[in-house]
Residue, then its C-alpha position, 0 to 999 in steps of 0.5 A: m500500500m502507498n503512504d497516502e493510503i496508509q495515512e488515510q486508512y489509519a488517520d484516527e489512530l495516527e492522530a491519537f498517537h500524535i496527541w499522546m506523544k505531544d502530551a507525553g512531552y516527546t521532542g519534535h525530532t522523536v515525534k517525526s522519527y516515531t511517526g515515520d517508523v510507525v507508517e513504515f510498519l503500517i505499510s508492512i501489515q498491508g491494511k490489516p486491522l490493528e486489532q488483528v496484528k500479532k507479535l509475528h507481524v511486528l517481528s517480521y517488520l523488524s526482521r525485514a528492517r535488519e535485512r535492509g542493513v539497519s543498525d541494532a540501534t535503529r532496529n530498536r528505535k523502530h521497535a520502540a516506535v511501534n510499541c509506543f504506538y500500541k501503548s498510546l492506543i491502549e491508554l486512549e482506550i482504542l485498542t486492548n492488546n499490544p503485539a510489540a510488547g515482550i519482544k526483545k531488543s537487539k544487543t548493541e555494542k555496549n562495551r565499545a568505547p565512544v569516539f571523543l575528542d581529548e582536551g587539545g582536540l576540543t580546543r582545536f575544534l572550537a577554533s574551527v568555528d567561524g562564519k556570521y553566527r560564530t558566537r552562537n555556534l561557539a556557544v552551542f558547541l561549548l554547551m555540548g563539549y563542556m557541559g555535556l548537553r544533548v543536541g535535543e537539549v540545546h535545541a529546546l533551551n529557552c532564554k529564561d533557562y539561563n541565569p547569568e547571575r547564578r551562572t546556572l542553566d536549567v536543562f529539560g532532558k530525557g524522561r521529561k526531567w529537569r536538571s540544573i547545571p553550573v555554567p563554567e565562567t568562560v562558557a558563561e561569557v560566550l553564552t551571555l554574548a550569544l544572548q546579546e547578539r541574538l536579541k539585537p535583530w529580533r527584539g520585536e519577536k516572541e520567539e523564546a528559544l535561546f538559539i535562533s536561525q537567521k529567520g528568527k526561529r528556534l534553531s532546529i536539531r537538524s541545523i545544529q547537526l549540519i553546523s556541527t558536520e561542517t565544523f568537523q569537516r574544517f577541523q579535519q581538513e588538514a588531516p590525511a583521509h585515513e586519520r579522519q574520524s567519524y565525528s558528530s555533534h554527539k561526540l562532543r557530549h562523549s568528550f565532556a563525559t570522558m574529560m570529567l572522569r579523567r579529571g577525577a570527577d565522581l561517577r555519580t556526579v557525572q551521571e547527574l550532569l549528563g542526565h542519565a537515568s541509570i549509572q550503568t549508561t555512564t560507566v561506558y565513559t570509564h574507558v582509558t586509552s592505550r597510553e594510560k594503560e601503558e603508564a599504569m603497567a609501567l608502575l609495576e616492578v616485576q621481580l623474578p626469583a634468582v636463577k639457581 
């Protein structure tokens, strides 16, 4: 079935899902991703009534996605989308059964060390920020690289969330939870300057967003990602092709977490700063480099018994 036909056949259910997601506080990015996944799932069941869908149909959809080459993380997101879709319809008393419930997640590479920039690399990256909106973009990257914010959290920031007197930033993160983060002095200086520049051309506008586009609207997640990609390209343009890393805006958050732990910050404190629900998520950043392993091993004095 075609996309338009699906949108028409399941219009009421999709509208209910949208209402449920917005009421639950899902970000616009998540709403868009989940809607796309659910429409894809609905196409796969070929017009079958939702109450007749079985667990086998959901597994078949997820299996076909894997066959197309999607990652474990993407497969799990598609599963989460379908699960939330049915969960919303049950809570809104439209359906009574969730065929996506109880399906196991794919195992992702949890033990793989995240890609990150060391402090020197982070400084060089920030030096690559340029252009008309340099101050704004620099503030965005400082919030991710030196305060650990997610891209979606930066996108959602409003002017009122920053308190320059107390030097704190209130962040609305995953799970609809707020956390207050102290702002380092240098970051505060750039953030204050970015706020001043942001207000000059748009004093008559009602936009509350801390970071805005050239049209005076909230800077989108996609825009932040594109600005990040362009800056990382400039950052690595002198490096040989085989040495270039697959950096992204989220890698700045990885850099912050790694830097904090290497400087001796308590794991629980880093968990709070990152807004992780579980400390197990934070432990992935406790990896160490090969150089640090070598230095640690060099502390040992291996003593062999005398040869008789």
